[in-house]
mmCIF entry with sequence, helices, sheets and N, C-alpha, C, O atoms, coordinates in Angstrom:
data_MODEL
# 
_entry.id   MODEL 
# 
_entity.id                         1 
_entity.type                       polymer 
_entity.pdbx_number_of_molecules   1 
# 
_entity_poly.entity_id                      1 
_entity_poly.type                           'polypeptide(L)' 
_entity_poly.nstd_linkage                   no 
_entity_poly.nstd_monomer                   no 
_entity_poly.pdbx_seq_one_letter_code       
;(UNK)(UNK)(UNK)(UNK)(UNK)(UNK)(UNK)(UNK)(UNK)(UNK)(UNK)(UNK)(UNK)(UNK)(UNK)(UNK)
(UNK)(UNK)(UNK)(UNK)(UNK)(UNK)(UNK)(UNK)(UNK)
;
_entity_poly.pdbx_seq_one_letter_code_can   XXXXXXXXXXXXXXXXXXXXXXXXX 
_entity_poly.pdbx_strand_id                 A 
# 
loop_
_entity_poly_seq.entity_id 
_entity_poly_seq.num 
_entity_poly_seq.mon_id 
_entity_poly_seq.hetero 
1 1  UNK n 
1 2  UNK n 
1 3  UNK n 
1 4  UNK n 
1 5  UNK n 
1 6  UNK n 
1 7  UNK n 
1 8  UNK n 
1 9  UNK n 
1 10 UNK n 
1 11 UNK n 
1 12 UNK n 
1 13 UNK n 
1 14 UNK n 
1 15 UNK n 
1 16 UNK n 
1 17 UNK n 
1 18 UNK n 
1 19 UNK n 
1 20 UNK n 
1 21 UNK n 
1 22 UNK n 
1 23 UNK n 
1 24 UNK n 
1 25 UNK n 
# 
_struct_asym.id          A 
_struct_asym.entity_id   1 
# 
_struct_conf.conf_type_id            HELX_P 
_struct_conf.id                      HELX_P1 
_struct_conf.pdbx_PDB_helix_id       AA1 
_struct_conf.beg_label_comp_id       UNK 
_struct_conf.beg_label_asym_id       A 
_struct_conf.beg_label_seq_id        2 
_struct_conf.pdbx_beg_PDB_ins_code   ? 
_struct_conf.end_label_comp_id       UNK 
_struct_conf.end_label_asym_id       A 
_struct_conf.end_label_seq_id        24 
_struct_conf.pdbx_end_PDB_ins_code   ? 
_struct_conf.beg_auth_comp_id        UNK 
_struct_conf.beg_auth_asym_id        A 
_struct_conf.beg_auth_seq_id         2 
_struct_conf.end_auth_comp_id        UNK 
_struct_conf.end_auth_asym_id        A 
_struct_conf.end_auth_seq_id         24 
_struct_conf.pdbx_PDB_helix_class    1 
_struct_conf.details                 ? 
_struct_conf.pdbx_PDB_helix_length   23 
# 
_struct_conf_type.id          HELX_P 
_struct_conf_type.criteria    ? 
_struct_conf_type.reference   ? 
# 
loop_
_atom_site.group_PDB 
_atom_site.id 
_atom_site.type_symbol 
_atom_site.label_atom_id 
_atom_site.label_alt_id 
_atom_site.label_comp_id 
_atom_site.label_asym_id 
_atom_site.label_entity_id 
_atom_site.label_seq_id 
_atom_site.pdbx_PDB_ins_code 
_atom_site.Cartn_x 
_atom_site.Cartn_y 
_atom_site.Cartn_z 
_atom_site.occupancy 
_atom_site.B_iso_or_equiv 
_atom_site.pdbx_formal_charge 
_atom_site.auth_seq_id 
_atom_site.auth_comp_id 
_atom_site.auth_asym_id 
_atom_site.auth_atom_id 
_atom_site.pdbx_PDB_model_num 
ATOM 1   N N  . UNK A 1 1  ? -18.240 -4.689 -2.892 1.00 0.00 ? 1  UNK A N  1 
ATOM 2   C CA . UNK A 1 1  ? -17.146 -5.270 -3.684 1.00 0.00 ? 1  UNK A CA 1 
ATOM 3   C C  . UNK A 1 1  ? -16.103 -4.198 -3.992 1.00 0.00 ? 1  UNK A C  1 
ATOM 4   O O  . UNK A 1 1  ? -14.898 -4.444 -3.941 1.00 0.00 ? 1  UNK A O  1 
ATOM 5   N N  . UNK A 1 2  ? -16.600 -3.000 -4.315 1.00 0.00 ? 2  UNK A N  1 
ATOM 6   C CA . UNK A 1 2  ? -15.662 -1.914 -4.619 1.00 0.00 ? 2  UNK A CA 1 
ATOM 7   C C  . UNK A 1 2  ? -14.855 -1.536 -3.377 1.00 0.00 ? 2  UNK A C  1 
ATOM 8   O O  . UNK A 1 2  ? -13.644 -1.325 -3.449 1.00 0.00 ? 2  UNK A O  1 
ATOM 9   N N  . UNK A 1 3  ? -15.546 -1.453 -2.236 1.00 0.00 ? 3  UNK A N  1 
ATOM 10  C CA . UNK A 1 3  ? -14.862 -1.070 -0.996 1.00 0.00 ? 3  UNK A CA 1 
ATOM 11  C C  . UNK A 1 3  ? -13.807 -2.120 -0.640 1.00 0.00 ? 3  UNK A C  1 
ATOM 12  O O  . UNK A 1 3  ? -12.751 -1.792 -0.100 1.00 0.00 ? 3  UNK A O  1 
ATOM 13  N N  . UNK A 1 4  ? -14.105 -3.384 -0.948 1.00 0.00 ? 4  UNK A N  1 
ATOM 14  C CA . UNK A 1 4  ? -13.145 -4.449 -0.661 1.00 0.00 ? 4  UNK A CA 1 
ATOM 15  C C  . UNK A 1 4  ? -11.888 -4.269 -1.507 1.00 0.00 ? 4  UNK A C  1 
ATOM 16  O O  . UNK A 1 4  ? -10.773 -4.375 -0.996 1.00 0.00 ? 4  UNK A O  1 
ATOM 17  N N  . UNK A 1 5  ? -12.064 -4.001 -2.786 1.00 0.00 ? 5  UNK A N  1 
ATOM 18  C CA . UNK A 1 5  ? -10.919 -3.788 -3.670 1.00 0.00 ? 5  UNK A CA 1 
ATOM 19  C C  . UNK A 1 5  ? -10.175 -2.525 -3.263 1.00 0.00 ? 5  UNK A C  1 
ATOM 20  O O  . UNK A 1 5  ? -8.946  -2.480 -3.313 1.00 0.00 ? 5  UNK A O  1 
ATOM 21  N N  . UNK A 1 6  ? -10.919 -1.499 -2.861 1.00 0.00 ? 6  UNK A N  1 
ATOM 22  C CA . UNK A 1 6  ? -10.303 -0.245 -2.452 1.00 0.00 ? 6  UNK A CA 1 
ATOM 23  C C  . UNK A 1 6  ? -9.416  -0.464 -1.227 1.00 0.00 ? 6  UNK A C  1 
ATOM 24  O O  . UNK A 1 6  ? -8.327  0.102  -1.128 1.00 0.00 ? 6  UNK A O  1 
ATOM 25  N N  . UNK A 1 7  ? -9.895  -1.292 -0.295 1.00 0.00 ? 7  UNK A N  1 
ATOM 26  C CA . UNK A 1 7  ? -9.110  -1.564 0.906  1.00 0.00 ? 7  UNK A CA 1 
ATOM 27  C C  . UNK A 1 7  ? -7.837  -2.325 0.534  1.00 0.00 ? 7  UNK A C  1 
ATOM 28  O O  . UNK A 1 7  ? -6.771  -2.057 1.088  1.00 0.00 ? 7  UNK A O  1 
ATOM 29  N N  . UNK A 1 8  ? -7.944  -3.272 -0.402 1.00 0.00 ? 8  UNK A N  1 
ATOM 30  C CA . UNK A 1 8  ? -6.767  -4.030 -0.832 1.00 0.00 ? 8  UNK A CA 1 
ATOM 31  C C  . UNK A 1 8  ? -5.758  -3.104 -1.501 1.00 0.00 ? 8  UNK A C  1 
ATOM 32  O O  . UNK A 1 8  ? -4.556  -3.203 -1.256 1.00 0.00 ? 8  UNK A O  1 
ATOM 33  N N  . UNK A 1 9  ? -6.253  -2.204 -2.345 1.00 0.00 ? 9  UNK A N  1 
ATOM 34  C CA . UNK A 1 9  ? -5.359  -1.256 -3.017 1.00 0.00 ? 9  UNK A CA 1 
ATOM 35  C C  . UNK A 1 9  ? -4.683  -0.351 -2.001 1.00 0.00 ? 9  UNK A C  1 
ATOM 36  O O  . UNK A 1 9  ? -3.507  -0.015 -2.138 1.00 0.00 ? 9  UNK A O  1 
ATOM 37  N N  . UNK A 1 10 ? -5.439  0.042  -0.976 1.00 0.00 ? 10 UNK A N  1 
ATOM 38  C CA . UNK A 1 10 ? -4.887  0.932  0.051  1.00 0.00 ? 10 UNK A CA 1 
ATOM 39  C C  . UNK A 1 10 ? -3.780  0.216  0.820  1.00 0.00 ? 10 UNK A C  1 
ATOM 40  O O  . UNK A 1 10 ? -2.725  0.796  1.079  1.00 0.00 ? 10 UNK A O  1 
ATOM 41  N N  . UNK A 1 11 ? -4.021  -1.046 1.185  1.00 0.00 ? 11 UNK A N  1 
ATOM 42  C CA . UNK A 1 11 ? -3.000  -1.827 1.891  1.00 0.00 ? 11 UNK A CA 1 
ATOM 43  C C  . UNK A 1 11 ? -1.772  -1.995 1.007  1.00 0.00 ? 11 UNK A C  1 
ATOM 44  O O  . UNK A 1 11 ? -0.641  -1.936 1.490  1.00 0.00 ? 11 UNK A O  1 
ATOM 45  N N  . UNK A 1 12 ? -1.996  -2.206 -0.299 1.00 0.00 ? 12 UNK A N  1 
ATOM 46  C CA . UNK A 1 12 ? -0.891  -2.400 -1.235 1.00 0.00 ? 12 UNK A CA 1 
ATOM 47  C C  . UNK A 1 12 ? -0.045  -1.131 -1.333 1.00 0.00 ? 12 UNK A C  1 
ATOM 48  O O  . UNK A 1 12 ? 1.184   -1.204 -1.319 1.00 0.00 ? 12 UNK A O  1 
ATOM 49  N N  . UNK A 1 13 ? -0.696  0.036  -1.433 1.00 0.00 ? 13 UNK A N  1 
ATOM 50  C CA . UNK A 1 13 ? 0.071   1.289  -1.525 1.00 0.00 ? 13 UNK A CA 1 
ATOM 51  C C  . UNK A 1 13 ? 0.808   1.575  -0.234 1.00 0.00 ? 13 UNK A C  1 
ATOM 52  O O  . UNK A 1 13 ? 1.920   2.103  -0.254 1.00 0.00 ? 13 UNK A O  1 
ATOM 53  N N  . UNK A 1 14 ? 0.191   1.227  0.901  1.00 0.00 ? 14 UNK A N  1 
ATOM 54  C CA . UNK A 1 14 ? 0.873   1.420  2.185  1.00 0.00 ? 14 UNK A CA 1 
ATOM 55  C C  . UNK A 1 14 ? 2.124   0.553  2.234  1.00 0.00 ? 14 UNK A C  1 
ATOM 56  O O  . UNK A 1 14 ? 3.160   0.977  2.746  1.00 0.00 ? 14 UNK A O  1 
ATOM 57  N N  . UNK A 1 15 ? 2.026   -0.666 1.699  1.00 0.00 ? 15 UNK A N  1 
ATOM 58  C CA . UNK A 1 15 ? 3.177   -1.566 1.688  1.00 0.00 ? 15 UNK A CA 1 
ATOM 59  C C  . UNK A 1 15 ? 4.273   -0.992 0.783  1.00 0.00 ? 15 UNK A C  1 
ATOM 60  O O  . UNK A 1 15 ? 5.453   -1.031 1.131  1.00 0.00 ? 15 UNK A O  1 
ATOM 61  N N  . UNK A 1 16 ? 3.879   -0.459 -0.378 1.00 0.00 ? 16 UNK A N  1 
ATOM 62  C CA . UNK A 1 16 ? 4.854   0.131  -1.290 1.00 0.00 ? 16 UNK A CA 1 
ATOM 63  C C  . UNK A 1 16 ? 5.514   1.339  -0.635 1.00 0.00 ? 16 UNK A C  1 
ATOM 64  O O  . UNK A 1 16 ? 6.723   1.537  -0.759 1.00 0.00 ? 16 UNK A O  1 
ATOM 65  N N  . UNK A 1 17 ? 4.717   2.144  0.061  1.00 0.00 ? 17 UNK A N  1 
ATOM 66  C CA . UNK A 1 17 ? 5.267   3.317  0.744  1.00 0.00 ? 17 UNK A CA 1 
ATOM 67  C C  . UNK A 1 17 ? 6.279   2.894  1.798  1.00 0.00 ? 17 UNK A C  1 
ATOM 68  O O  . UNK A 1 17 ? 7.349   3.492  1.910  1.00 0.00 ? 17 UNK A O  1 
ATOM 69  N N  . UNK A 1 18 ? 5.949   1.873  2.563  1.00 0.00 ? 18 UNK A N  1 
ATOM 70  C CA . UNK A 1 18 ? 6.858   1.380  3.601  1.00 0.00 ? 18 UNK A CA 1 
ATOM 71  C C  . UNK A 1 18 ? 8.146   0.861  2.956  1.00 0.00 ? 18 UNK A C  1 
ATOM 72  O O  . UNK A 1 18 ? 9.241   1.122  3.455  1.00 0.00 ? 18 UNK A O  1 
ATOM 73  N N  . UNK A 1 19 ? 8.017   0.136  1.862  1.00 0.00 ? 19 UNK A N  1 
ATOM 74  C CA . UNK A 1 19 ? 9.194   -0.396 1.173  1.00 0.00 ? 19 UNK A CA 1 
ATOM 75  C C  . UNK A 1 19 ? 10.075  0.729  0.644  1.00 0.00 ? 19 UNK A C  1 
ATOM 76  O O  . UNK A 1 19 ? 11.298  0.670  0.764  1.00 0.00 ? 19 UNK A O  1 
ATOM 77  N N  . UNK A 1 20 ? 9.455   1.759  0.055  1.00 0.00 ? 20 UNK A N  1 
ATOM 78  C CA . UNK A 1 20 ? 10.232  2.869  -0.490 1.00 0.00 ? 20 UNK A CA 1 
ATOM 79  C C  . UNK A 1 20 ? 10.935  3.628  0.622  1.00 0.00 ? 20 UNK A C  1 
ATOM 80  O O  . UNK A 1 20 ? 12.053  4.110  0.435  1.00 0.00 ? 20 UNK A O  1 
ATOM 81  N N  . UNK A 1 21 ? 10.284  3.741  1.788  1.00 0.00 ? 21 UNK A N  1 
ATOM 82  C CA . UNK A 1 21 ? 10.918  4.410  2.926  1.00 0.00 ? 21 UNK A CA 1 
ATOM 83  C C  . UNK A 1 21 ? 12.163  3.636  3.351  1.00 0.00 ? 21 UNK A C  1 
ATOM 84  O O  . UNK A 1 21 ? 13.205  4.224  3.641  1.00 0.00 ? 21 UNK A O  1 
ATOM 85  N N  . UNK A 1 22 ? 12.040  2.308  3.385  1.00 0.00 ? 22 UNK A N  1 
ATOM 86  C CA . UNK A 1 22 ? 13.181  1.462  3.756  1.00 0.00 ? 22 UNK A CA 1 
ATOM 87  C C  . UNK A 1 22 ? 14.309  1.647  2.742  1.00 0.00 ? 22 UNK A C  1 
ATOM 88  O O  . UNK A 1 22 ? 15.477  1.747  3.119  1.00 0.00 ? 22 UNK A O  1 
ATOM 89  N N  . UNK A 1 23 ? 13.957  1.692  1.456  1.00 0.00 ? 23 UNK A N  1 
ATOM 90  C CA . UNK A 1 23 ? 14.976  1.848  0.421  1.00 0.00 ? 23 UNK A CA 1 
ATOM 91  C C  . UNK A 1 23 ? 15.596  3.245  0.466  1.00 0.00 ? 23 UNK A C  1 
ATOM 92  O O  . UNK A 1 23 ? 16.777  3.419  0.164  1.00 0.00 ? 23 UNK A O  1 
ATOM 93  N N  . UNK A 1 24 ? 14.787  4.236  0.845  1.00 0.00 ? 24 UNK A N  1 
ATOM 94  C CA . UNK A 1 24 ? 15.293  5.603  0.931  1.00 0.00 ? 24 UNK A CA 1 
ATOM 95  C C  . UNK A 1 24 ? 16.398  5.700  1.973  1.00 0.00 ? 24 UNK A C  1 
ATOM 96  O O  . UNK A 1 24 ? 17.427  6.335  1.743  1.00 0.00 ? 24 UNK A O  1 
ATOM 97  N N  . UNK A 1 25 ? 16.178  5.069  3.116  1.00 0.00 ? 25 UNK A N  1 
ATOM 98  C CA . UNK A 1 25 ? 17.157  5.114  4.199  1.00 0.00 ? 25 UNK A CA 1 
ATOM 99  C C  . UNK A 1 25 ? 18.158  3.984  4.034  1.00 0.00 ? 25 UNK A C  1 
ATOM 100 O O  . UNK A 1 25 ? 19.071  3.845  4.848  1.00 0.00 ? 25 UNK A O  1 
# 
């Protein structure tokens, strides 16, 4: 259960990182 939540959090941060990169440029 923890690994499942961890994977979701990881995907969420990757999405935020991608969004911030788009906003940066």
